[in-house]
C-alpha positions as CSV (number, residue, x, y, z in Angstrom):
1,M,-3.5,23.6,18.3
2,S,0.2,24.2,18.5
3,K,2.4,21.1,17.6
4,T,6.0,20.5,18.3
5,I,8.0,19.7,14.7
6,I,11.7,19.1,14.1
7,V,12.6,20.6,10.7
8,T,16.1,19.3,9.2
9,G,17.7,21.2,6.6
10,A,16.4,24.7,8.5
11,A,19.5,26.4,7.6
12,S,18.4,27.3,4.4
13,G,16.0,26.7,1.5
14,I,13.0,24.7,1.9
15,G,13.7,23.4,5.3
16,L,14.1,27.4,6.5
17,A,11.0,28.3,4.8
18,C,9.2,25.6,6.7
19,A,10.6,26.5,10.0
20,Q,9.4,30.0,9.6
21,G,6.1,29.1,8.4
22,L,5.5,27.1,11.3
23,L,6.7,29.4,13.6
24,A,4.5,32.0,12.1
25,E,1.7,29.5,12.5
26,G,2.4,29.3,16.3
27,H,3.9,25.9,16.4
28,N,7.2,24.8,18.4
29,V,9.8,24.3,16.1
30,A,13.4,22.5,16.7
31,A,15.5,23.9,13.7
32,A,18.0,21.3,13.1
33,D,21.0,21.6,10.7
34,I,24.8,20.5,10.4
35,A,25.3,24.2,9.2
36,P,24.3,27.0,11.7
37,V,20.7,28.1,11.8
38,P,20.4,31.8,11.1
39,G,19.1,33.5,14.3
40,S,16.7,35.4,12.4
41,V,14.6,32.2,12.1
42,G,13.4,32.4,15.4
43,A,13.6,36.3,16.0
44,D,9.7,36.8,15.8
45,A,9.0,33.8,17.9
46,R,8.8,33.7,21.5
47,K,12.0,32.1,22.7
48,N,10.2,29.3,24.2
49,R,8.8,28.1,20.8
50,F,12.2,27.9,19.1
51,L,15.3,25.7,19.4
52,A,18.5,25.3,17.2
53,V,20.0,22.2,17.2
54,R,23.2,21.2,15.3
55,A,22.7,17.6,13.7
56,D,24.1,15.8,11.0
57,V,21.2,13.7,9.8
58,A,23.8,11.0,8.6
59,S,24.4,10.5,12.2
60,L,22.2,8.3,14.2
61,D,23.8,9.9,17.5
62,D,22.7,13.3,16.1
63,C,19.3,12.2,15.3
64,R,18.8,10.8,18.8
65,N,20.3,13.8,20.4
66,A,17.8,16.1,18.2
67,V,14.8,14.1,19.4
68,A,15.9,14.4,23.1
69,E,16.5,18.1,23.0
70,T,13.3,18.8,21.4
71,A,11.5,16.6,23.8
72,K,13.4,18.2,26.8
73,A,12.8,21.7,25.4
74,F,9.1,21.3,24.5
75,G,7.9,18.0,26.7
76,T,6.8,16.4,23.3
77,L,7.2,15.7,19.6
78,D,4.5,15.6,17.1
79,G,6.3,15.4,13.8
80,L,9.3,15.8,11.3
81,I,9.8,17.7,8.3
82,H,13.1,16.3,6.8
83,M,14.4,18.6,4.0
84,A,18.2,17.8,4.8
85,A,19.8,16.1,2.1
86,M,22.6,15.9,-0.6
87,H,21.6,14.3,-3.7
88,S,23.9,13.3,-6.5
89,S,22.7,13.8,-10.4
């Protein structure tokens, strides 16, 4: 059964790989990142299963907007994969 998932950090790295994998498995993906998400992420997916959302996860308003845009586009939200972060060493 297809799910709708927001993936943060979807412009690169693990977040990008998660978004691509979910799309390949037939899920709806809202790819959220502060950086532009590569157009190639949704290239193989039907347009109605992929949504790129500009969002800074440090901003509550951006997070609320990402959820609202996802719900509007897909009618539901089933999960979140949070890969966006900056860590200090």
